[in-house]
C-alpha positions as YAML, in Angstrom:
chain: A
units: angstrom
residues:
- id: 1
  name: MET
  ca: [0.00, 0.00, 0.00]
- id: 2
  name: SER
  ca: [1.45, 3.34, -1.03]
- id: 3
  name: ARG
  ca: [1.27, 6.83, 0.35]
- id: 4
  name: SER
  ca: [-0.82, 8.77, -2.13]
- id: 5
  name: PRO
  ca: [-0.23, 12.35, -3.31]
- id: 6
  name: ILE
  ca: [-3.99, 12.55, -3.90]
- id: 7
  name: ASP
  ca: [-4.41, 12.51, -0.10]
- id: 8
  name: ALA
  ca: [-8.03, 11.35, -0.27]
- id: 9
  name: PRO
  ca: [-10.26, 10.30, 2.59]
- id: 10
  name: PHE
  ca: [-11.57, 6.76, 2.81]
- id: 11
  name: GLY
  ca: [-13.32, 5.91, -0.45]
- id: 12
  name: ALA
  ca: [-12.95, 4.20, -3.82]
- id: 13
  name: VAL
  ca: [-12.58, 5.19, -7.46]
- id: 14
  name: ILE
  ca: [-13.73, 2.93, -10.27]
- id: 15
  name: PHE
  ca: [-12.15, 3.89, -13.60]
- id: 16
  name: LEU
  ca: [-13.95, 2.98, -16.82]
- id: 17
  name: THR
  ca: [-11.57, 3.17, -19.76]
- id: 18
  name: ALA
  ca: [-13.04, 5.26, -22.57]
- id: 19
  name: PRO
  ca: [-12.82, 3.90, -26.14]
- id: 20
  name: PRO
  ca: [-10.54, 5.68, -28.66]
- id: 21
  name: PRO
  ca: [-11.80, 8.08, -31.30]
- id: 22
  name: ARG
  ca: [-13.48, 6.74, -34.41]
- id: 23
  name: ALA
  ca: [-11.19, 5.64, -37.27]
- id: 24
  name: PRO
  ca: [-8.99, 6.96, -38.79]
- id: 25
  name: LEU
  ca: [-8.18, 9.17, -35.80]
- id: 26
  name: ASP
  ca: [-7.80, 6.11, -33.57]
- id: 27
  name: ARG
  ca: [-4.22, 5.94, -34.91]
- id: 28
  name: ALA
  ca: [-3.49, 9.63, -34.54]
- id: 29
  name: ALA
  ca: [-2.23, 11.99, -31.83]
- id: 30
  name: VAL
  ca: [-5.67, 12.89, -30.51]
- id: 31
  name: GLY
  ca: [-5.67, 14.50, -27.11]
- id: 32
  name: HIS
  ca: [-7.80, 17.61, -26.66]
- id: 33
  name: LEU
  ca: [-9.17, 17.33, -30.19]
- id: 34
  name: ASP
  ca: [-12.89, 16.60, -29.81]
- id: 35
  name: ALA
  ca: [-12.98, 13.74, -32.31]
- id: 36
  name: GLU
  ca: [-16.02, 11.58, -33.02]
- id: 37
  name: PRO
  ca: [-16.18, 8.71, -30.50]
- id: 38
  name: MET
  ca: [-15.90, 5.08, -31.52]
- id: 39
  name: GLU
  ca: [-19.30, 3.45, -31.87]
- id: 40
  name: ILE
  ca: [-20.05, 1.14, -28.94]
- id: 41
  name: ASP
  ca: [-22.96, -1.21, -28.37]
- id: 42
  name: GLY
  ca: [-23.76, -0.66, -24.69]
- id: 43
  name: LEU
  ca: [-21.33, -1.01, -21.81]
- id: 44
  name: GLY
  ca: [-21.30, -4.80, -21.55]
- id: 45
  name: ASP
  ca: [-20.57, -6.26, -18.12]
- id: 46
  name: ALA
  ca: [-18.89, -3.04, -17.01]
- id: 47
  name: GLY
  ca: [-22.18, -1.20, -16.62]
- id: 48
  name: THR
  ca: [-23.68, -3.96, -14.48]
- id: 49
  name: ALA
  ca: [-20.55, -4.33, -12.38]
- id: 50
  name: ILE
  ca: [-20.18, -0.61, -11.67]
- id: 51
  name: ALA
  ca: [-23.89, -0.24, -10.93]
- id: 52
  name: ALA
  ca: [-23.56, -2.96, -8.27]
- id: 53
  name: LEU
  ca: [-20.92, -0.84, -6.52]
- id: 54
  name: GLN
  ca: [-23.38, 2.07, -6.33]
- id: 55
  name: PRO
  ca: [-21.19, 5.02, -7.30]
- id: 56
  name: VAL
  ca: [-22.56, 8.30, -5.99]
- id: 57
  name: THR
  ca: [-21.22, 10.35, -8.91]
- id: 58
  name: ILE
  ca: [-19.70, 9.77, -12.34]
- id: 59
  name: LEU
  ca: [-16.91, 12.06, -13.54]
- id: 60
  name: ALA
  ca: [-15.77, 12.48, -17.15]
- id: 61
  name: SER
  ca: [-14.16, 15.05, -19.40]
- id: 62
  name: ASP
  ca: [-16.21, 17.26, -21.67]
- id: 63
  name: LEU
  ca: [-14.89, 15.54, -24.80]
- id: 64
  name: ARG
  ca: [-17.57, 13.66, -26.72]
- id: 65
  name: ARG
  ca: [-15.79, 10.30, -26.60]
- id: 66
  name: ASP
  ca: [-15.70, 10.40, -22.79]
- id: 67
  name: ALA
  ca: [-19.03, 12.13, -22.27]
- id: 68
  name: ALA
  ca: [-20.94, 9.62, -24.40]
- id: 69
  name: VAL
  ca: [-19.73, 6.70, -22.29]
- id: 70
  name: ALA
  ca: [-20.31, 8.59, -19.04]
- id: 71
  name: SER
  ca: [-23.89, 9.35, -20.04]
- id: 72
  name: ARG
  ca: [-24.55, 5.66, -20.69]
- id: 73
  name: LEU
  ca: [-22.98, 4.78, -17.37]
- id: 74
  name: GLY
  ca: [-25.21, 7.35, -15.71]
- id: 75
  name: ASP
  ca: [-28.25, 5.63, -17.20]
- id: 76
  name: ALA
  ca: [-26.98, 2.24, -15.98]
- id: 77
  name: THR
  ca: [-26.19, 3.38, -12.43]
- id: 78
  name: ARG
  ca: [-28.72, 6.22, -12.04]
- id: 79
  name: ALA
  ca: [-25.88, 8.30, -10.63]
- id: 80
  name: PRO
  ca: [-25.43, 11.96, -11.59]
- id: 81
  name: VAL
  ca: [-22.80, 12.71, -14.24]
- id: 82
  name: ALA
  ca: [-20.41, 15.67, -13.97]
- id: 83
  name: PHE
  ca: [-18.10, 16.84, -16.76]
- id: 84
  name: ASP
  ca: [-14.71, 18.43, -16.09]
- id: 85
  name: ARG
  ca: [-12.23, 19.49, -18.77]
- id: 86
  name: ARG
  ca: [-9.36, 18.63, -16.40]
- id: 87
  name: LEU
  ca: [-10.06, 14.95, -17.12]
- id: 88
  name: ARG
  ca: [-9.32, 15.34, -20.84]
- id: 89
  name: GLU
  ca: [-6.83, 13.14, -22.64]
- id: 90
  name: ARG
  ca: [-3.22, 14.27, -22.73]
- id: 91
  name: SER
  ca: [-2.62, 17.25, -25.00]
- id: 92
  name: PHE
  ca: [-0.30, 16.57, -27.94]
- id: 93
  name: GLY
  ca: [0.13, 20.26, -28.70]
- id: 94
  name: VAL
  ca: [1.07, 21.12, -32.28]
- id: 95
  name: TRP
  ca: [0.83, 17.44, -33.27]
- id: 96
  name: GLU
  ca: [-2.90, 17.17, -32.52]
- id: 97
  name: GLY
  ca: [-4.80, 15.29, -35.22]
- id: 98
  name: ARG
  ca: [-1.76, 14.01, -37.13]
- id: 99
  name: THR
  ca: [-1.23, 10.27, -37.52]
- id: 100
  name: TRP
  ca: [1.66, 8.70, -35.63]
- id: 101
  name: THR
  ca: [2.98, 7.29, -38.93]
- id: 102
  name: ASP
  ca: [3.12, 10.79, -40.40]
- id: 103
  name: LEU
  ca: [4.82, 12.16, -37.30]
- id: 104
  name: VAL
  ca: [7.47, 9.46, -37.14]
- id: 105
  name: VAL
  ca: [8.31, 9.90, -40.83]
- id: 106
  name: ASN
  ca: [8.27, 13.70, -40.94]
- id: 107
  name: GLU
  ca: [9.05, 14.92, -37.40]
- id: 108
  name: PRO
  ca: [12.41, 13.79, -35.95]
- id: 109
  name: ALA
  ca: [11.28, 15.05, -32.55]
- id: 110
  name: ALA
  ca: [8.39, 12.59, -32.60]
- id: 111
  name: VAL
  ca: [10.76, 9.61, -32.56]
- id: 112
  name: ALA
  ca: [12.56, 10.97, -29.50]
- id: 113
  name: PHE
  ca: [9.23, 11.74, -27.83]
- id: 114
  name: LEU
  ca: [7.93, 8.22, -28.32]
- id: 115
  name: GLU
  ca: [11.13, 6.83, -26.80]
- id: 116
  name: HIS
  ca: [10.45, 8.93, -23.69]
- id: 117
  name: PHE
  ca: [6.66, 8.96, -23.84]
- id: 118
  name: ASP
  ca: [6.30, 8.76, -20.05]
- id: 119
  name: THR
  ca: [8.57, 11.65, -19.14]
- id: 120
  name: ASP
  ca: [8.67, 14.13, -22.03]
- id: 121
  name: ALA
  ca: [6.07, 16.51, -23.42]
- id: 122
  name: PRO
  ca: [5.40, 16.96, -27.15]
- id: 123
  name: PRO
  ca: [5.82, 20.49, -28.58]
- id: 124
  name: GLY
  ca: [3.13, 22.62, -26.96]
- id: 125
  name: GLY
  ca: [1.69, 19.56, -25.21]
- id: 126
  name: GLU
  ca: [1.80, 17.83, -21.83]
- id: 127
  name: SER
  ca: [3.90, 15.30, -19.98]
- id: 128
  name: THR
  ca: [2.17, 12.48, -18.12]
- id: 129
  name: THR
  ca: [3.17, 14.20, -14.87]
- id: 130
  name: ALA
  ca: [1.19, 17.27, -15.91]
- id: 131
  name: VAL
  ca: [-1.77, 15.05, -16.83]
- id: 132
  name: ALA
  ca: [-1.70, 13.39, -13.43]
- id: 133
  name: GLU
  ca: [-1.67, 16.73, -11.64]
- id: 134
  name: ARG
  ca: [-4.65, 18.21, -13.47]
- id: 135
  name: ALA
  ca: [-6.70, 14.97, -13.70]
- id: 136
  name: GLY
  ca: [-6.07, 14.05, -10.07]
- id: 137
  name: ALA
  ca: [-7.46, 17.39, -8.87]
- id: 138
  name: PRO
  ca: [-11.19, 16.86, -9.66]
- id: 139
  name: ILE
  ca: [-11.00, 13.29, -8.34]
- id: 140
  name: ARG
  ca: [-9.50, 14.53, -5.07]
- id: 141
  name: GLU
  ca: [-12.07, 17.30, -4.80]
- id: 142
  name: LEU
  ca: [-14.97, 14.89, -5.25]
- id: 143
  name: LEU
  ca: [-13.58, 12.30, -2.82]
- id: 144
  name: MET
  ca: [-13.27, 15.00, -0.18]
- id: 145
  name: LYS
  ca: [-16.98, 15.76, -0.62]
- id: 146
  name: LYS
  ca: [-18.11, 12.12, -0.90]
- id: 147
  name: HIS
  ca: [-16.40, 10.76, 2.20]
- id: 148
  name: ARG
  ca: [-16.28, 6.94, 2.40]
- id: 149
  name: GLN
  ca: [-18.18, 6.53, -0.85]
- id: 150
  name: THR
  ca: [-17.46, 5.27, -4.36]
- id: 151
  name: ILE
  ca: [-17.15, 7.42, -7.46]
- id: 152
  name: ALA
  ca: [-16.72, 6.36, -11.10]
- id: 153
  name: VAL
  ca: [-14.38, 8.11, -13.53]
- id: 154
  name: VAL
  ca: [-14.55, 7.71, -17.32]
- id: 155
  name: ALA
  ca: [-11.21, 8.61, -18.89]
- id: 156
  name: ALA
  ca: [-8.74, 7.75, -21.63]
- id: 157
  name: PRO
  ca: [-6.09, 5.09, -20.85]
- id: 158
  name: THR
  ca: [-3.29, 7.67, -20.66]
- id: 159
  name: VAL
  ca: [-5.21, 9.63, -18.03]
- id: 160
  name: VAL
  ca: [-6.03, 6.54, -15.98]
- id: 161
  name: ARG
  ca: [-2.41, 5.35, -16.03]
- id: 162
  name: ALA
  ca: [-1.10, 8.79, -15.02]
- id: 163
  name: VAL
  ca: [-3.52, 9.12, -12.10]
- id: 164
  name: LEU
  ca: [-2.80, 5.57, -10.94]
- id: 165
  name: ALA
  ca: [0.96, 6.17, -11.00]
- id: 166
  name: ASP
  ca: [0.58, 9.26, -8.82]
- id: 167
  name: ALA
  ca: [-1.91, 7.67, -6.44]
- id: 168
  name: LEU
  ca: [0.25, 4.59, -5.92]
- id: 169
  name: GLY
  ca: [3.52, 6.51, -5.71]
- id: 170
  name: LEU
  ca: [4.93, 4.79, -8.81]
- id: 171
  name: PRO
  ca: [7.11, 6.19, -11.60]
- id: 172
  name: HIS
  ca: [4.94, 6.98, -14.60]
- id: 173
  name: GLY
  ca: [6.82, 4.44, -16.68]
- id: 174
  name: ALA
  ca: [5.67, 1.71, -14.30]
- id: 175
  name: THR
  ca: [2.07, 1.96, -15.49]
- id: 176
  name: ALA
  ca: [2.78, 2.65, -19.17]
- id: 177
  name: ARG
  ca: [2.47, -0.99, -20.17]
- id: 178
  name: TRP
  ca: [-0.57, -1.81, -18.08]
- id: 179
  name: ARG
  ca: [-3.19, -3.02, -20.51]
- id: 180
  name: LEU
  ca: [-6.38, -0.97, -20.30]
- id: 181
  name: ASP
  ca: [-8.87, -2.16, -22.90]
- id: 182
  name: PRO
  ca: [-11.85, -0.04, -23.98]
- id: 183
  name: LEU
  ca: [-14.71, -0.32, -21.46]
- id: 184
  name: SER
  ca: [-12.56, -2.21, -18.96]
- id: 185
  name: THR
  ca: [-12.64, -1.25, -15.29]
- id: 186
  name: THR
  ca: [-9.85, -0.56, -12.81]
- id: 187
  name: GLY
  ca: [-10.40, -0.11, -9.09]
- id: 188
  name: LEU
  ca: [-8.54, 2.05, -6.57]
- id: 189
  name: ARG
  ca: [-9.22, 2.19, -2.84]
- id: 190
  name: PHE
  ca: [-8.20, 5.00, -0.53]
- id: 191
  name: GLU
  ca: [-7.61, 4.69, 3.19]
- id: 192
  name: GLY
  ca: [-6.68, 8.13, 4.37]
- id: 193
  name: ARG
  ca: [-3.38, 9.01, 2.69]
- id: 194
  name: PHE
  ca: [-2.85, 5.49, 1.36]
- id: 195
  name: ALA
  ca: [-4.02, 4.00, -1.93]
- id: 196
  name: THR
  ca: [-4.42, 0.34, -2.85]
- id: 197
  name: LEU
  ca: [-4.90, -1.02, -6.34]
- id: 198
  name: ALA
  ca: [-7.86, -3.40, -6.20]
- id: 199
  name: TRP
  ca: [-7.87, -4.66, -9.82]
- id: 200
  name: VAL
  ca: [-6.85, -3.66, -13.35]
- id: 201
  name: ASN
  ca: [-8.51, -4.13, -16.74]
- id: 202
  name: ARG
  ca: [-11.49, -6.26, -15.75]
- id: 203
  name: PHE
  ca: [-14.72, -6.89, -17.60]
- id: 204
  name: GLY
  ca: [-16.51, -9.39, -15.36]
- id: 205
  name: THR
  ca: [-19.46, -8.70, -13.10]
- id: 206
  name: THR
  ca: [-17.51, -9.52, -9.91]
- id: 207
  name: LEU
  ca: [-15.05, -6.75, -9.18]
- id: 208
  name: PHE
  ca: [-14.23, -7.08, -5.49]
...
């Protein structure tokens, strides 16, 4: 169990991994660009599983690909949904909307960035440390208000990994290779200033 910079009270956060943008932007540097979301057919077992945990609030960014999933989760859980731009995907700055193939071929800096994806920031964009700081803030604020309760957060994989690294006191590279499939769930428990990872990348109806 790790000392957490989030410094939350007792409570739990259930992350639901948002799907990527619709093709062809699913293979592009899409961060703050409000691209069309991938089409999904319901939430599968994730909706049932999260509903059973009775989250008191659902948080998501204001981007359509996150908001669409959060709205469906709100219908499944009957919990209120709040949108916060601080939960947006990582910003890729001047590279927004360009395919990674194009960037690697035409931007020498892109190759260096991808080699240090977990520590460096793209031109005009954000590092994962910056993502963790801004995305962790609304989660911390809500946990302070919802003492000893469970909240659900819909976010892109990069955001989830960054927040988890900070909460668990891990280097950001330690979570970079954690598999987070679209519509999978990841659970985090807080006990005062300590955070415990409950599970990662699950789809089943039994989470705890």
